[in-house]
ROTIMI-506225 format. One line per 5 residues: number of its first residue (from 1); their letters; for each residue x, y, z of N, C-alpha, C. Coordinates in steps of 0.001 Angstrom, whole numbers, plus 500000, padded with zeros to 6 digits. Layout:
BEGIN
NUM) A) X/Y/Z/X/Y/Z/X/Y/Z  ...
***
This chain:
BEGIN
1) MKFLI) 583331/529504/075046/582549/530567/074406/583319/531891/074376  583988/532215/075490/584744/533465/075551/585881/533486/074537  586515/532328/074361/587599/532237/073386/587048/532356/071970  585877/531776/071724/585242/531852/070412/584907/533304/070064  584354/534025/071043/584037/535449/070836/585297/536227/070491
6) YLIVY) 586375/535915/071204/587653/536579/070957/588142/536301/069534  588053/535030/069107/588502/534650/067769/587702/535355/066673  586428/535579/066945/585566/536250/065960/585858/537751/065906  586021/538362/067080/586146/539822/067160/587554/540314/066831  588569/539554/067236/589959/540031/067082/590322/540452/065658
11) PFLWC) 589989/539664/064610/590347/540092/063245/589746/541444/062857  588515/541714/063336/587888/543003/063048/588637/544140/063742  589041/543897/064980/589799/544913/065718/591127/545209/065021  591792/544159/064587/593084/544348/063925/592918/545129/062609  591896/544790/061842/591641/545505/060579/591354/546987/060834
16) ISILP) 590612/547268/061903/590346/548662/062262/591639/549366/062647  592498/548666/063386/593729/549281/063894/594687/549691/062786  594646/549030/061635/595585/549355/060555/594999/550342/059545  593785/550806/059805/593199/551820/058925/593987/553129/059035  594206/553829/057918/594794/555170/058020/593817/556084/058749
21) FPLLY) 594329/557121/059400/593476/557953/060253/592265/558568/059539  592389/559037/058300/591186/559575/057640/590053/558547/057557  590395/557291/057257/589369/556246/057193/588875/555870/058587  589785/555925/059565/589402/555617/060948/588328/556592/061423  588496/557870/061113/587525/558859/061565/586256/558862/060714
26) LLSDF) 586366/558394/059478/585161/558189/058675/584324/557069/059300  585001/556019/059745/584314/554932/060454/583719/555445/061759  584432/556325/062448/583943/556896/063701/582638/557658/063490  582541/558370/062380/581307/559103/062062/580133/558145/061876  580415/556997/061283/579365/555990/061105/578960/555387/062456
31) VFILL) 579964/555094/063287/579697/554536/064618/578871/555528/065449  579141/556818/065289/578363/557840/066001/576877/557732/065661  576561/557591/064378/575156/557465/063954/574527/556233/064599  575278/555145/064603/574777/553899/065197/574600/554028/066705  575634/554568/067372/575646/554626/068836/574670/555664/069382
36) YRIVG) 574644/556830/068751/573857/557949/069278/572439/557986/068711  572346/557904/067401/571040/558051/066755/570172/556801/066879  570785/555627/066725/570007/554391/066661/569934/553694/068022  571092/553379/068609/571116/552651/069880/570790/553560/071064  571292/554789/071028/571082/555710/072148/571816/555280/073396
41) YRKKT) 573064/554829/073209/573865/554265/074296/573985/555224/075485  573444/554830/076618/573499/555568/077883/573104/557054/077738  572240/557328/076819/571861/558713/076565/571164/559337/077783  570356/558542/078478/569665/559050/079669/570671/559440/080748  571693/558603/080963/572732/558887/081956/573503/560145/081595
46) VRQNL) 573856/560276/080325/574610/561448/079866/573807/562722/080110  572539/562712/079777/571695/563910/079946/571524/564263/081423  571373/563237/082251/571253/563488/083695/572551/564095/084242  573685/563546/083826/574979/564054/084288/575207/565494/083840  574905/565782/082597/575093/567144/082076/574185/568136/082806
51) ALALP) 572943/567726/083099/572014/568608/083808/572489/568869/085235  573061/567845/085880/573559/567995/087250/574817/568867/087295  575737/568602/086379/577043/569262/086422/577052/570645/085787  576164/570860/084837/576148/572136/084102/574748/572753/084121  574205/573007/085321/572834/573532/085408/572700/574963/084893
56) HLSDK) 573827/575675/084784/573795/577065/084324/573594/577178/082818  573705/576059/082105/573524/576072/080651/572075/575750/080297  571658/576197/079140/570302/575903/078669/570240/574482/078117  569023/573984/077927/568847/572644/077355/569500/572556/075980  569382/573616/075210/569957/573645/073858/571478/573574/073919
61) ERLII) 572071/574311/074844/573532/574305/074988/574031/572933/075436  573304/572308/076351/573702/570974/076814/573539/569930/075713  572547/570103/074859/572340/569173/073745/573512/569243/072757  574018/570448/072531/575190/570618/071651/576391/569882/072239  576595/570044/073555/577700/569358/074239/577507/567850/074147
66) EKKFY) 576279/567391/074334/575964/565965/074282/576379/565359/072937  576025/566005/071844/576358/565483/070515/577868/565498/070283  578517/566572/070711/579977/566646/070569/580647/565547/071387  580096/565287/072573/580654/564237/073427/580578/562878/072745  579436/562536/072161/579303/561233/071520/580242/561092/070322
71) HHLCD) 580456/562184/069589/581446/562159/068504/582829/561842/069076  583164/562517/070173/584464/562297/070812/584565/560882/071376  583502/560380/071977/583496/559027/072537/583810/557997/071458  583215/558148/070293/583484/557226/069185/584935/557352/068725  585442/558570/068695/586840/558790/068297/587802/558065/069234
76) IFLEM) 587629/558271/070558/588604/557688/071486/588478/556170/071550  587274/555640/071287/587107/554189/071238/587919/553600/070079  587843/554241/068923/588590/553747/067768/590081/554055/067900  590410/555164/068553/591823/555459/068811/592433/554421/069748  591632/553930/070675/592093/552881/071574/592418/551607/070777
81) IKTMS) 591562/551267/069813/591822/550115/068950/593061/550369/068090  593209/551602/067624/594361/551978/066797/595676/551740/067538  595640/551779/068857/596840/551586/069673/597442/550200/069463  596656/549253/068942/597157/547907/068674/598318/547925/067687  598302/548889/066756/599318/548880/065698/600036/550218/065511
86) ISKTE) 599636/551243/066242/600229/552560/066036/601719/552544/066384  602493/553306/065625/603937/553352/065862/604276/554379/066942  605459/554239/067497/605940/555187/068497/606012/556590/067916  606467/556695/066678/606576/558009/066013/605215/558659/065852  604230/557867/065437/602891/558404/065183/602213/558861/066469
91) ISKRY) 602270/558039/067509/601595/558407/068760/602292/559603/069417  603605/559700/069263/604350/560829/069829/604000/562130/069112  603642/562028/067845/603240/563201/067068/601828/563653/067445  601006/562701/067857/599599/562991/068123/599302/563252/069598  600165/562789/070481/600009/563058/071915/601312/563693/072395
96) VFKNI) 601300/565006/072532/602527/565776/072781/602563/566284/074214  603684/566076/074888/603891/566607/076236/604545/567984/076119  603845/569006/076624/604306/570387/076459/605385/570773/077455  605416/570116/078609/606426/570468/079632/606975/569204/080280  607453/568298/079453/607933/567015/079957/609085/567186/080942
101) EVYEE) 609748/568347/080877/610867/568595/081794/610413/568604/083253  609153/568943/083501/608626/568916/084872/608605/567484/085392  608157/566566/084552/608161/565155/084953/609587/564642/085137  610469/565006/084241/611860/564556/084321/612533/565051/085605  612168/566267/086033/612697/566793/087297/612188/565984/088481
106) MEKKE) 610945/565506/088392/610386/564675/089455/611150/563356/089575  611518/562789/088448/612281/561534/088497/613641/561730/089161  614218/562908/088983/615532/563190/089578/615467/563235/091112  614260/563362/091668/614098/563369/093126/614296/561970/093720  614337/560965/092835/614543/559570/093243/613487/559085/094234
111) KSIAL) 612241/559462/093934/611085/558968/094670/610060/558512/093644  609330/557455/093973/608278/557014/093063/607223/558112/092920  606424/557999/091857/605488/559069/091501/604068/558512/091376  603129/559203/092004/601703/558925/091803/601192/559941/090791  600790/559456/089630/600295/560333/088570/598770/560271/088569
116) MCAHY) 598130/561394/088864/596675/561457/088914/596137/562060/087625  595119/561425/087078/594519/561938/085844/593018/561660/085875  592324/562191/084887/590877/562023/084803/590507/561322/083504  589272/560864/083428/588758/560295/082187/588342/561457/081276  589356/562113/080767/589130/563321/079983/590028/563303/078752
121) ASYEW) 589485/563726/077609/590220/563743/076337/590775/562347/076054  592087/562216/075828/592663/560903/075519/593450/560376/076701  592801/559592/077550/593504/559013/078683/594218/557718/078284  593864/557133/077141/594533/555924/076668/595928/556233/076121  596057/557286/075341/597339/557603/074719/598332/558220/075701
126) AVSLN) 597888/558487/076920/598816/558981/077945/599914/557964/078234  599706/556729/077770/600715/555679/077952/602037/556070/077289  602001/557004/076338/603231/557436/075662/604171/558203/076586  603736/558498/077808/604630/559094/078803/605853/558206/079012  605675/556916/078805/606774/555972/079024/607953/556192/078074
131) FHSNF) 607725/556882/076971/608833/557196/076065/609813/558172/076719  609334/558889/077737/610150/559906/078400/610566/559492/079809  610117/558323/080258/610311/557934/081652/611369/556839/081799  612132/556946/082875/613099/555913/083228/612565/555005/084340  611418/555381/084906/610812/554600/085970/609988/553445/085389
136) KSFGI) 609772/552448/086194/608869/551364/085802/607441/551885/085902  606630/551589/084903/605299/552191/084803/604191/551183/085113  603204/551638/085898/602060/550807/086251/600769/551593/086065  599836/551008/085337/598521/551611/085175/597496/550789/085924  596708/551433/086761/595701/550719/087564/594399/550691/086774
141) YKKIK) 593842/549498/086584/592685/549362/085699/591698/548342/086265  590527/548297/085659/589507/547315/086037/589617/546122/085098  589793/544953/085659/590015/543747/084872/588827/543434/083970  589127/543053/082724/588093/542695/081753/587648/541254/082019  586351/541004/081980/585818/539684/082327/586284/538596/081364
146) NPYFD) 586373/538951/080080/586867/537983/079107/588396/537924/079215  588975/536809/079668/590418/536750/079917/591268/536950/078665  590712/536627/077498/591473/536762/076252/591590/538235/075840  590506/538977/076021/590573/540411/075750/591404/541124/076813  591339/540613/078043/592159/541182/079116/593644/541009/078788
151) KLVHS) 593988/539843/078283/595376/539571/077885/595779/540469/076717  594838/540727/075807/595109/541600/074665/595442/543012/075123  594669/543515/076089/594915/544860/076615/596299/544929/077256  596659/543902/077998/597999/543835/078593/599073/543864/077502  598822/543123/076436/599781/543046/075334/599961/544401/074656
156) IRSRF) 598849/545113/074469/598912/546435/073826/599709/547394/074696  599427/547405/075997/600125/548319/076900/601612/547987/077005  601945/546701/076908/603350/546309/077035/604188/546840/075873  603539/547153/074752/604257/547755/073620/604854/549100/074021  604241/549728/075020/604680/551048/075464/605287/550998/076869
161) KANLI) 605791/549830/077244/606483/549628/078525/605590/549888/079731  604297/549655/079575/603365/549868/080686/602894/548530/081238  602797/548450/082552/602298/547258/083234/600935/547566/083837  599967/546719/083559/598633/546912/084113/598466/546100/085388  597897/546742/086404/597593/546049/087656/596172/546411/088077
166) TTKET) 595480/545454/088665/594129/545712/089159/594207/546450/090497  593082/546931/090961/593056/547636/092249/593518/546725/093389  593168/545431/093298/593596/544482/094335/595099/544238/094311  595699/544391/093159/597138/544159/093013/597977/545392/093337  597313/546544/093461/598043/547809/093585/598925/547859/094835
171) IPTII) 598339/547635/096010/599114/547740/097251/600242/546706/097312  599993/545417/097007/601110/544462/097003/602229/544851/096036  601854/545407/094879/602862/545823/093897/603700/546977/094439  603036/547953/095039/603758/549105/095596/604680/548660/096733  604187/547784/097583/605012/547282/098692/606249/546571/098153
176) NNNDN) 606051/545707/097168/607179/544975/096581/608200/545922/095965  607706/546896/095186/608621/547852/094545/609343/548706/095580  608608/549084/096622/609197/549903/097675/610291/549135/098433  610010/547869/098741/610969/547036/099478/612224/546741/098660  612066/546697/097331/613187/546362/096453/613777/547584/095749
181) NILSV) 613399/548780/096238/613934/550041/095697/613738/550167/094184  612561/549743/093715/612221/549882/092296/611422/551170/092131  612055/552206/091600/611369/553480/091397/610323/553323/090294  609110/553759/090591/607993/553500/089684/607084/554722/089572  606305/554742/088501/605244/555730/088349/603928/554963/088240
186) YGFAS) 602946/555380/089041/601649/554703/089105/600564/555643/088589  599816/555188/087599/598754/556008/087033/597416/555745/087698  596845/556791/088306/595545/556691/088983/594518/557568/088262  593487/556952/087688/592353/557713/087160/591358/557844/088308  591436/558961/089018/590775/559082/090330/589489/559901/090326
191) DQSPK) 588883/560084/089165/587726/560977/089098/586385/560254/089120  586380/558924/089071/585120/558202/089046/584601/557921/090454  583395/557357/090539/582723/557197/091830/583106/555895/092526  583557/555970/093791/583799/554743/094560/582482/554237/095130  582522/553042/095713/581340/552543/096407/581081/553413/097626
196) ENSAF) 579820/553738/097845/579466/554675/098921/579934/554174/100285  579809/552871/100531/580168/552334/101850/581672/552196/102065  582451/552414/101013/583906/552322/101161/584587/553679/101018  583793/554744/100960/584347/556086/100773/584858/556656/102100  586080/557194/102083/586666/557824/103271/586474/559338/103263
201) HWAKF) 586126/559879/102092/586076/561334/101971/584995/561731/100974  584267/562772/101325/583278/563366/100430/583743/564780/100093  583526/565176/098844/583945/566517/098422/583020/567006/097312  583033/568311/097087/582229/568870/096007/582946/568691/094677  582228/568092/093734/582736/567929/092376/581670/568441/091427
206) MGIEV) 582001/569472/090688/581046/570173/089829/579848/570675/090643  580144/571122/091870/579121/571715/092713/578268/570741/093481  578557/569438/093375/577747/568415/094027/578628/567605/094969  578192/567424/096215/578992/566681/097179/578846/565178/096952  579968/564535/096659/579976/563118/096298/581139/562412/096987
211) PVHTG) 581083/561077/097098/582254/560339/097604/583340/560344/096537  584593/560374/096957/585698/560445/096002/586776/559414/096336  587498/559009/095312/588626/558100/095512/589782/558854/096163  590350/558267/097192/591481/558898/097884/592722/558012/097874  592654/556889/097147/593747/555924/097154/595082/556490/096711
216) AEMLA) 595069/557310/095659/596326/557875/095150/597019/558710/096216  596250/559567/096885/596831/560428/097917/597313/559614/099115  596488/558685/099591/596853/557925/100789/598071/557024/100554  598151/556411/099376/599308/555569/099070/600565/556414/098882  600388/557597/098302/601532/558506/098138/602066/558935/099507
221) KRYNM) 601171/559168/100439/601583/559537/101797/602280/558364/102491  601691/557185/102360/602212/556008/103062/603594/555605/102554  603801/555750/101228/605059/555275/100639/605929/556413/100101  605680/557620/100607/606532/558778/100325/606757/559004/098826  605667/559117/098102/605741/559380/096668/605475/560852/096374
226) NVVFL) 606049/561339/095285/605654/562630/094756/604339/562458/093998  603556/563533/093904/602258/563450/093225/602196/564505/092127  601797/564071/090928/601636/565007/089810/600264/564811/089181  599811/565842/088488/598540/565805/087772/598817/565881/086281  598166/565017/085518/598305/565024/084065/597065/565659/083454
231) KTKKV) 597264/566800/082842/596160/567493/082169/596281/567272/080672  595201/566821/080053/595205/566572/078612/594212/567495/077921  594663/568096/076836/593828/569002/076044/593694/568449/074633  592477/568418/074121/592272/567999/072733/592441/569206/071827  593460/569174/070997/593763/570295/070105/592841/570262/068887
236) KRGYY) 592753/569096/068288/591838/568841/067175/591686/567334/067073  590906/566886/066131/590618/565454/066023/591909/564645/065867  592158/563770/066833/593322/562898/066770/594610/563501/067278  594533/564717/067842/595736/565385/068339/595477/565940/069746  596430/565682/070652/596281/566071/072046/597576/566685/072575
241) EATIE) 597414/567549/073572/598563/568121/074275/598413/567836/075763  599503/567439/076380/599474/567117/077808/600456/567989/078569  600054/568400/079763/600943/569150/080648/600969/568475/082015  602109/568579/082661/602306/567985/083985/602306/569090/085032  601524/568902/086086/601489/569865/087177/601805/569147/088491
246) VLSEN) 602748/569675/089235/603141/569065/090509/602088/569395/091575  601567/568366/092234/600600/568561/093317/601270/568533/094686  602289/567687/094840/602982/567637/096129/604318/566906/096005  605330/567478/096674/606642/566822/096781/606906/566357/098213  606072/566811/099132/606204/566407/100545/604822/566056/101075
251) TSEVP) 604325/564901/100691/602941/564542/101002/602671/564433/102500  603692/564093/103276/603494/563945/104724/603151/565273/105388  603508/566378/104752/603256/567697/105319/601905/568280/104893  601210/567585/103984/599940/568082/103462/598789/567466/104249  597829/568275/104715/596670/567720/105438/595944/566677/104591
256) NYEIT) 595393/565683/105252/594675/564629/104545/593573/565193/103649  593491/564651/102460/592476/564932/101455/592696/566254/100710  593697/567023/101106/593944/568294/100413/594401/568045/098975  595233/567033/098762/595710/566710/097408/594542/566234/096548  593686/565399/097125/592507/564910/096396/591589/566056/096009
261) DQFLK) 591350/566983/096932/590495/568132/096635/591108/569018/095552  592424/569180/095603/593116/569967/094585/592987/569311/093215  593130/567992/093193/592965/567235/091949/591573/567452/091357  590540/567372/092192/589166/567545/091710/588945/568934/091132  589539/569942/091739/589408/571311/091217/590047/571439/089835
266) LVEKQ) 591169/570768/089647/591837/570809/088345/591009/570081/087282  590374/568989/087670/589515/568264/086736/588303/569121/086375  587729/569775/087372/586603/570682/087123/586977/571764/086111  588155/572330/086281/588613/573386/085369/588683/572865/083940  589198/571651/083784/589242/571029/082458/587841/570913/081864
271) IYEAP) 586923/570430/082662/585564/570191/082174/584889/571497/081769  585032/572538/082586/584413/573818/082251/584994/574411/080966  586282/574149/080711/586917/574677/079504/586364/574017/078243  586140/572702/078292/585616/571974/077124/584893/570722/077628  583637/570860/078049/582918/569742/078689/582678/568542/077788
276) EYYLW) 582727/568714/076486/582429/567612/075571/583465/566488/075608  584619/566753/076233/585678/565733/076239/585742/564941/077548  584777/565145/078444/584731/564356/079674/583894/563100/079440  584120/562053/080236/583419/560783/080063/582081/560825/080803  581065/561334/080138/579758/561549/080755/578922/560281/080852
281) THKRW) 579344/559180/080258/578540/557949/080287/578600/557232/081629  579588/557566/082474/579685/556930/083793/578760/557626/084794  578222/556879/085729/577305/557446/086724/578101/558063/087873  578774/559160/087548/579673/559797/088524/578929/560354/089723  577700/560807/089534/576955/561468/090603/575812/560601/091134
286) KHQR) 575991/559267/091077/574911/558381/091552/574775/558417/093052  575856/558768/093781/575792/558937/095234/575973/560426/095533  574992/561014/096179/575048/562429/096519/574684/562624/097976  575281/563651/098565/574952/563966/099942/574108/565247/099935
***
């Protein structure tokens, strides 16, 4: 059955991926009407999250953000499909690194790198960092239940020299690379909610004390990695700018959880600047202290 679903859906995905961008965004506008107006996909969760994180805004102001967010959500979903066929030239034009020299300097330190980012703006197209990197690249992700679609995602990422590993595979992969002197960059999207019973650290995020992921910081400390933050800004529809900020070059000297707290503050700053580009559909604040 899973293979049958894949066979039915794949041709539609491919046809979407080869659409020129004007038609892709015309389709996105239609998907917005379907997703937001008709289906109301996770609308209750989005409204609860916006009310919790942005209590200083009026209901009307939050409603404007809500609609802008759903437009953006449809855009990035179709942009993700577009990645199936997009060229290196096209993605490099649409996702621009403003200070790539900072990352290049980190590679010269000859230490692996933990790259921390958030589910903000275009986190899928950040894979184009590999065009500028000499390190082996690993993205940590949640495995898709349908093995055929999971294989497809791996195939898409491999076009950009990226290797996907699950959370269970992360530590064995790092150990292997460390033992064999394979310099690598590991992408951690560390802004979502961990399981409450497995949380080692609680911190304020958007003014609310919640459990937070600390894996990126702890692994960087254990295996002597440099840590950087990837900030992405949406310039206009289909165009993004990314900047690299160094969080730590000597993780052993930094008190535990300080890097994680610094990361959360940077994510907060992004959200306050343009909240419509954050992934509000996830239940980020389901565990509160």
